[in-house]
C-alpha positions in Angstrom: -12.6 11.0 17.1 -11.2 11.7 13.7 -12.5 15.3 14.0 -10.6 15.8 17.2 -7.4 14.5 15.7 -7.7 16.6 12.5 -8.6 19.8 14.4 -6.2 19.6 17.3 -3.6 17.0 16.9 -2.7 17.6 13.3 -1.4 21.2 13.8 0.7 20.0 16.7 2.2 17.2 14.7 3.1 19.5 11.8 5.1 21.6 14.2 7.5 18.8 15.1 9.9 16.6 13.2 8.1 14.4 10.7 9.3 11.0 11.9 8.7 11.9 15.5 5.1 13.0 14.5 4.6 9.7 12.9 5.7 7.8 16.0 3.5 9.9 18.2 0.5 9.1 16.0 1.2 5.4 16.3 1.6 5.8 20.1 -1.8 7.5 20.3 -3.5 5.0 18.0 -2.2 2.1 20.1 -3.8 3.5 23.2 -7.1 4.8 21.9 -10.4 3.1 22.8 -11.7 1.3 19.7 -14.9 2.8 18.4 -17.4 0.5 16.8 -16.7 -0.6 13.3 -18.4 1.8 10.9 -21.4 0.7 8.9 -20.5 0.5 5.3 -22.7 1.3 2.3 -23.5 -1.8 0.3 -22.3 -0.1 -2.9 -18.7 -0.1 -1.6 -18.3 -3.8 -0.9 -16.3 -6.1 -3.2 -15.1 -9.7 -3.2 -11.6 -9.8 -4.6 -8.8 -12.4 -4.2 -11.4 -14.4 -2.3 -11.7 -11.7 0.4 -14.7 -9.6 1.2 -13.7 -5.9 1.3 -16.3 -3.8 3.1 -15.0 -0.7 1.3 -12.2 -0.1 -1.2 -10.0 2.3 0.9 -6.9 0.7 2.4 -4.0 2.0 4.5 -0.8 1.6 2.4 2.3 -0.2 3.7 4.8 2.0 5.5 2.4 3.6 8.0 2.2 0.6 10.3 5.6 -1.0 9.7 5.5 -3.4 12.7 1.8 -4.3 12.9 1.2 -2.1 15.9 -2.2 -0.6 15.0 -4.2 -2.6 12.4 -7.3 -2.7 14.5 -7.5 1.1 15.2 -7.2 1.7 11.5 -9.9 -0.7 10.6 -12.2 0.8 13.3 -11.5 4.3 11.9 -13.0 3.3 8.6 -10.4 1.7 6.4 -11.7 -1.3 4.5 -8.3 -3.0 4.9 -4.8 -2.3 6.0 -1.3 -3.5 5.0 1.5 -3.8 7.6 5.2 -3.7 6.9 7.4 -3.8 5.0 8.7 -6.6 7.2 12.1 -8.3 6.8 13.2 -11.6 8.5 15.6 -9.9 10.8 15.2 -6.6 12.5 17.0 -3.7 10.9 17.3 0.0 11.8 17.0 1.4 8.3 18.9 4.4 7.0 20.3 7.2 9.2 18.0 10.0 10.4 16.6 12.4 9.3 14.9 10.3 6.7 11.3 11.6 6.4 10.6 15.0 5.0 7.4 17.0 4.3 7.0 19.0 1.1 4.4 21.3 2.5 4.3 23.6 -0.6 3.6 20.5 -2.8 1.6 18.4 -0.4 4.1 15.6 -0.8 6.5 13.5 1.3 10.0 12.1 0.7 11.2 9.2 2.7 14.4 7.1 2.7 13.6 4.8 5.6 15.2 1.7 4.2 12.8 -1.0 5.6 13.3 -0.1 9.2 11.3 -2.7 11.2 11.5 -5.1 14.1 11.6 -8.2 12.1 9.2 -11.1 11.5 8.9 -12.5 15.0 7.7 -9.5 16.9 5.2 -8.5 14.2 3.9 -12.1 14.0 3.2 -12.1 17.7 1.2 -8.9 17.4 -0.8 -10.2 14.5 -1.5 -13.6 16.1 -2.8 -11.8 19.2 -5.4 -9.9 17.2 -6.1 -12.6 14.6 -9.5 -13.6 16.0 -10.8 -10.0 15.5 -11.1 -10.5 11.8 -10.7 -7.7 9.3 -8.5 -7.7 6.2 -4.8 -7.2 7.3 -2.2 -7.8 4.5 1.4 -8.3 5.2 4.0 -6.5 3.0 7.3 -8.5 2.9 10.8 -7.5 1.9 14.4 -8.5 2.1 17.1 -7.5 4.6 19.6 -5.0 3.2 22.5 -7.4 3.8 20.8 -10.6 2.7 22.8 -13.0 0.5 19.6 -14.5 -1.0 16.8 -11.9 -1.2 14.3 -14.3 -2.7 14.8 -16.6 0.3 13.8 -13.6 2.5 10.5 -13.3 0.7 9.9 -17.1 1.1 10.7 -16.7 4.8 8.1 -14.0 5.0 5.4 -16.1 3.5 6.2 -19.0 5.8 6.3 -16.7 8.8 2.9 -15.0 8.3 0.9 -17.7 6.5 -1.3 -18.2 9.6 -2.1 -14.5 10.1 -1.9 -12.6 6.8 -5.1 -12.0 4.8 -2.8 -11.5 1.8 0.8 -10.9 1.0 2.5 -8.1 -0.9 5.9 -8.7 -2.4 7.6 -5.4 -2.3 10.4 -5.2 -4.8 9.9 -1.6 -5.7 11.2 0.5 -2.7 14.0 2.8 -3.9 15.6 2.9 -0.5 17.2 -0.5 -0.4 20.2 -0.6 -2.8 19.6 -3.1 -5.7 16.1 -4.1 -4.6 14.4 -2.8 -7.7 16.7 -5.1 -9.8 14.3 -7.8 -8.7 11.8 -6.2 -11.2 13.9 -7.5 -14.1 12.2 -10.5 -15.8 14.5 -13.3 -14.9 15.0 -12.3 -11.3 11.3 -11.7 -10.9 10.3 -15.0 -12.4 12.6 -16.8 -10.0 11.3 -14.8 -7.0 7.7 -15.4 -7.8 8.2 -19.1 -8.5 9.8 -19.6 -5.1 7.4 -17.4 -3.2 4.3 -19.0 -4.8 5.7 -22.5 -4.3 6.1 -21.6 -0.6 2.5 -20.3 -0.4 1.1 -23.4 -2.1 3.2 -25.8 0.0 1.5 -24.3 3.1 -2.0 -24.8 1.6 -2.3 -28.2 3.3 -2.4 -26.5 6.7 -3.3 -22.8 6.1 -5.7 -21.1 3.8 -4.3 -20.2 0.3 -3.2 -16.6 0.8 -3.4 -14.2 -2.1 0.0 -13.0 -3.3 0.3 -9.5 -4.8 3.2 -7.7 -6.4 4.0 -4.1 -5.8 5.8 -2.2 -8.6 7.5 1.1 -9.1 6.1 4.0 -11.1 9.4 4.7 -12.8 9.4 1.6 -15.0 9.8 1.9 -18.8 6.9 0.4 -20.7 9.2 -2.4 -21.9 10.0 -3.3 -18.3 6.3 -3.2 -17.5 5.6 -5.6 -20.4 8.1 -8.0 -18.9 6.7 -7.7 -15.4 3.1 -8.2 -16.4 4.1 -11.1 -18.6 5.8 -12.9 -15.8 3.1 -12.0 -13.3 0.4 -13.5 -15.6 2.4 -16.6 -16.4 3.0 -17.2 -12.7 -0.7 -16.6 -11.9 -0.2 -14.1 -9.1 -3.4 -12.8 -7.5 -3.0 -9.1 -8.1 -0.7 -6.1 -8.4 -0.2 -2.8 -6.5 0.6 0.2 -8.6 2.7 2.0 -7.4 5.4 2.6 -4.9 7.2 6.0 -4.4 9.1 7.6 -7.3 12.8 8.6 -7.5 11.9 11.3 -10.0 11.4 14.9 -9.1 8.8 16.7 -11.2 9.7 20.1 -12.4 6.7 21.7 -10.7 8.0 20.9 -7.2 8.6 24.1 -5.1 9.5 23.0 -1.6 13.2 23.1 -0.7 12.9 19.5 0.6 12.6 18.3 -3.0 16.4 18.1 -3.0 16.4 15.3 -0.4 17.1 11.8 -1.7 14.5 9.0 -1.3 11.1 8.1 -2.6 8.6 10.8 -3.3 4.9 10.3 -2.5 1.8 12.3 -2.0 0.1 14.7 -4.5 3.1 15.0 -6.8 3.1 11.3 -7.5 -0.6 11.2 -8.6 -0.2 11.6 -12.4 2.8 9.4 -12.7 1.3 6.6 -10.6 -2.1 6.8 -12.3 -0.5 6.6 -15.8 1.4 3.5 -14.7 -1.8 2.0 -13.3 -3.7 2.5 -16.5 -0.8 1.0 -18.5 -0.8 -2.0 -16.2 -4.6 -2.4 -16.5 -4.3 -2.4 -20.3 -1.7 -5.2 -20.1 -3.3 -7.3 -17.4 -6.5 -7.7 -19.5 -8.7 -8.6 -16.5 -6.6 -11.5 -15.4 -6.4 -10.2 -11.8 -7.4 -7.1 -9.9 -5.2 -4.0 -9.3 -4.7 -1.8 -6.2 -4.1 1.9 -7.1 -1.7 3.9 -4.9 -0.1 7.3 -5.2 -1.5 10.8 -4.6 -4.9 9.8 -3.4 -6.1 12.8 -1.4 -9.8 13.3 -2.3 -12.9 11.6 -3.7 -12.0 12.9 -7.1 -8.5 11.4 -7.0 -10.0 8.1 -5.8 -12.5 8.0 -8.6 -9.8 8.8 -11.2 -7.8 5.7 -9.9 -10.9 3.5 -10.3 -11.5 4.8 -13.8 -7.8 4.1 -14.6 -8.1 0.5 -13.5 -8.1 0.1 -9.7 -10.5 -2.1 -7.9 -9.1 -1.0 -4.6 -7.2 2.1 -3.4 -4.5 2.7 -0.8 -3.4 5.9 0.7 -1.0 7.2 3.3 0.9 10.4 2.6 -2.4 12.4 2.1 -3.2 11.8 5.8 -0.3 14.1 6.7 -2.2 17.0 5.2 -5.9 15.9 5.1 -6.2 14.1 8.4 -8.0 10.9 9.2 -11.4 12.3 8.2 -10.2 11.9 4.6 -11.3 8.2 4.7 -14.9 9.1 5.5 -15.0 11.9 2.9 -13.7 9.6 0.2 -16.2 6.9 1.0 -19.1 9.4 1.0 -17.9 10.8 -2.4 -17.7 7.4 -3.9 -21.3 6.5 -2.9 -22.5 9.8 -4.4 -20.8 9.1 -7.7 -22.0 5.6 -7.9 -25.6 6.7 -7.2 -25.3 9.5 -9.7 -24.2 7.1 -12.4 -26.8 4.5 -11.3 -24.0 1.9 -10.9 -24.5 -1.2 -8.7 -21.0 -1.1 -7.3 -17.4 -0.2 -8.0 -16.8 -3.0 -10.5 -18.5 -1.5 -13.5 -16.5 1.7 -13.2 -13.1 0.0 -13.0 -11.0 0.9 -16.1 -13.8 3.0 -17.6 -11.5 6.0 -18.1 -8.3 4.2 -18.9 -8.0 5.8 -22.3 -7.6 9.1 -20.6 -4.2 8.0 -19.2 -2.5 6.0 -21.9 
């Protein structure tokens, strides 16, 4: 099935507007017959945050904003998937066009602005498939016009506590004005305190859901020091490193580089991986990390693991590599683990961090 998509559908999708191509992909995935769940190699499994991940490759937030296709993604080989970003009330996001391919650089720029249908509709979809299992995280955010953004994150935890395998607090999107201000120490401490209190208050009736924090790759190291200090003090369950970047590397060639928004894909790899390694060094094993940004091959995946990632997420690379990339990455990981006589991914995590800091 992935072979058909990559050989025939991908060229067609590249010939049309990027956002329309994305929507057509979701439409097709919603209607495809679910293949059997793939058999996973035992070397790829991990228990993290109290969850059993069959393999370390996840779909990053942003692909399935409204929880339309978590099961097709899991059946196509992802070890987990993350829906959202979801806000309490529906919002249209920023004006179109707002998604741009940088073909010459194998990158993507988006300025969506948390376009989504709101908590209620997504919750209904997740509740309808909840008995099927699989690890489906929920990425939560704040409405653009919210008077109390921390309250929006609390509302997200309360809304999805019965269906989320884990939560991601997204304070690092560059496309909602002022959102990244929540990465400042005082604001972050207040936000995490309220979000975690809400999570813990629900523990009497719902399982204790892990809460992860997603950060930007554009932080200064002083800012990162503050974030990790607050995250460790508040005892969050993990961090995701990183979101898209507002920077534009000098090596970009495609004319679309001039568009505003967050840059992802191959041009983000080095920046995001350096931030991952710096975060790993500061976390000191207190909680696991998910590495995101520029993952487009088994080699890039292995580099993220060596820089400190227990798990990996990808999205933009699928625009260029197709859905078969997931299987290729998993095969490459197994080959590397066997070649190094490792019993799993854990022993490799952080083994090359010195190459990035």
